C-alpha positions in Angstrom: 6.2 15.9 -5.2 3.9 15.7 -8.2 5.4 15.1 -11.7 4.2 15.5 -15.3 5.9 13.2 -17.8 6.1 14.1 -21.4 6.8 10.8 -23.2 7.1 12.4 -26.7 10.1 14.6 -25.7 11.2 12.4 -22.8 11.0 15.2 -20.2 10.0 15.2 -16.6 8.3 18.3 -15.3 7.3 19.4 -11.8 3.6 19.7 -12.2 3.2 22.9 -10.1 5.7 24.9 -12.2 5.1 23.4 -15.7 3.9 25.9 -18.3 4.1 27.1 -21.9 7.9 27.6 -21.7 8.4 23.9 -21.2 7.3 23.1 -24.7 4.9 20.3 -24.2 1.9 22.0 -25.8 2.2 19.8 -28.9 2.5 16.5 -27.0 -0.7 14.4 -27.5 -2.7 13.6 -24.4 -2.0 9.9 -24.8 1.8 10.6 -24.5 1.4 12.5 -21.1 1.5 10.9 -17.7 1.1 12.2 -14.2 2.7 10.6 -11.1 3.8 11.2 -7.5 6.3 8.3 -7.5 9.9 9.5 -7.1 11.1 5.9 -7.6 9.4 5.9 -11.0 11.0 9.2 -11.9 14.4 7.9 -10.9 13.9 4.9 -13.2 13.0 7.1 -16.1 16.0 9.3 -15.6 18.5 6.4 -15.2 17.2 3.7 -17.4 15.3 5.4 -20.2 17.2 8.6 -20.7 14.5 11.0 -19.7 15.7 14.5 -18.6 14.4 16.9 -16.0 12.9 20.0 -17.7 15.1 23.0 -16.9 12.2 25.4 -17.2 9.9 24.2 -14.4 12.2 23.6 -11.4 10.9 26.7 -9.7 8.2 29.4 -10.0 8.9 31.9 -12.8 10.2 35.2 -11.7 9.0 38.4 -13.4 11.3 41.4 -13.3 9.9 44.7 -14.6 
């Protein structure tokens, strides 16, 4: 799985579903990181108090 890490807000996003609703637009490029390592993600969640973004866990659904 591919992840996007926002170090400014300490959030972990699933890269394929991350979007405007996740709120990382104001995060500077130097505070963004991309990784495929699930071990690294686990370390961030457990040791450094990063949270998984609730907005990008699945594709957005549009109901009209």
